[in-house]
N, C-alpha and C positions, 0 to 999 in steps of 0.2 A: 373608528370607521371614521368620529370629530362631528361638527356639525355644520361639516361643505356635505355640498349637496353635488350628485352626481344627473349629470343631462345624461349621458350615457351607460351604458355595461362593458365594465372594468373589464381589462385585459380576459378575455378567453372566456367572459359572460353570457349567455346568453340572450338577448333583449327580452322583460318580462313582463312591460308594459301589456301587452293581454290577457294575461294574467289577470280575474277576477281581484281576490286573492293579493297578487304584490299591489294592482292600481291604487284597491282601497289600505294597504298598506300603509303606500308609499304621501300619497294625496293625506294623510291620516298624519302624518310625521312633518307634512311642505306645514300645515294648519300647525300644528302646537308649533311649529318652528314661527311662522306667520306673526296669531298671537299674544305668545309666550311675553314679548314688551308689555301689549297694550297689557296683560293678567294678571302684572310679577304682582302688583297691588291688594290685590287683591287676595282673600285671605283662602290659601291652599290652589289659586291662581284656577285653570282653565275649571279644577273641582267648585271652584266657591263660585265660578262665575256664575257654572248652572243652575249651582247651587240656588241659588241668586234669583235668579231668574224663575227657575219651576215656582217662588216664597209667592216671588210677584204677580207671577200669573193665577200663580194659584186661586184656592178660595179657602189657605187656612192650614193646608194640608201640613201633619199630624206627618216627626220625626221617623218611624215606622215607614211609614207611606215616603216618605222624601226617599229615602235609605233603597226599597225599595226599587223608586218609582227611577232615578239613578242607580243603582244597580249602583251600592256603595254598602260599605257591609256596618252595620249600621255600627256600632261600637266608632270607628272610621268616622260613620255622619258627627253624634254626639258631639266630635272633638272641632265636629268641622264649623257647626253651630254654635256652636262655644268663643270661635273666636271670631263668627259671622255676626253674628250677640257682641262680642270684646269691639267688633268693628264699630256698630251702629247700628251693621246695614238690615238686623231684621233681630226679632224678639216675639218670645216666649210665653204665651195669654191663653192661661185656663180655659181651655172650652166648652163654652159655658156650657151645650148637650151632656157633657158629660166632665165634669170640674176632678176625676182624678187623669185628665188627657189634660196637653198642653196643643194649641196649636203653633204651629211660627203660622210670625206672619212681622211680612218686607216690615222698617220703619221706611219716613217717612226723604229720611236721610242716603237707608236703599234705593225705593227707586227710582230718585234722581244718579246716583252712579249705576240703577243698571243699565239706565236710557245712554246715557255719556257711555258708559262703553257699549256697549250695540255697537252703536254709529266708529265709533274706533272701531270691533274688534267687524265693523261692514264694511268698511276702508281695506284692511287690512286681508282680510275676504275678496275683496274685488282688483285687491293686488295679487291673487296667491292666480285669482280667474283669471287675469286676464286676458292670458293665449287662445280662452274665448271669449267671443260675443255675447255681449249685453241682453240679446235675446236666451242666445245657448243659453244663458248660463246663470238666468228665470225659470229654460227649461231647467238648465240640470236641480239646481238647490227644489224642482218644482216634484221630479221625480225621488228623488232623495228625502224631500220632507214626507213621499210618500212610505217608501220603503222602510223608512224612518217609523213611521205611526203602525205600518200593518207588523213590524216587529213592537212597537211595543205592547200592541193590539193584541200579544201572539201569538201575532203568527208563526210561519216559519220559522227556526230556534230564539223565538222572541222570548217577551216574556205581558203576560201580562198581571197592568195595574192600574191602577182607577188613584189620582193622586190622590181623591178623600178617604182609600180603602185606609184599613190598617196590614195590611199587608199585600202581598204581591204573588203570581204566580208561577215559576221562571218554566220555562220548557227544558227543555237540558234535551238537546241533538248528545248519542253515542260522536260524531266526530268531537264534537263545542266543546264536552263535558260540562261537570254541572261551576257557574262563577266565584 
């Protein structure tokens, strides 16, 4: 299929744009394509960007909590954090409340990098969303955020996780299966 984007169903295929799952998949693919060049220089791309954002905006989460919240395998999270540490974006610091644990804390460079990346990502997002007017974009973003929050809090098909917690409780639906 390549990187070409279909604007209409391929010959003989039905138009599935009214299908919720298909639409989510199509938008997610377009989003990844739109932001991939912006996030190309970040350790592990979009995954590294989201991890950096969770660290910058969090309160020194630990590695296990980050992995659960972002739905990243714990082993993969170790390597991802190693890459972000090597890039000078985050640090592992002893947790003063429990010296057996380490908190993940953003560096000044990490905070500055996130702010610049957010600006560039927002530009890419606005280009992707240019087919709808500005007011509709804000409504779309607000509704999507509400749905994501509900799912992250353990709503239908979601995962309940507090970034400050040691673990997250995944809600597994029969249709979705485990993560």
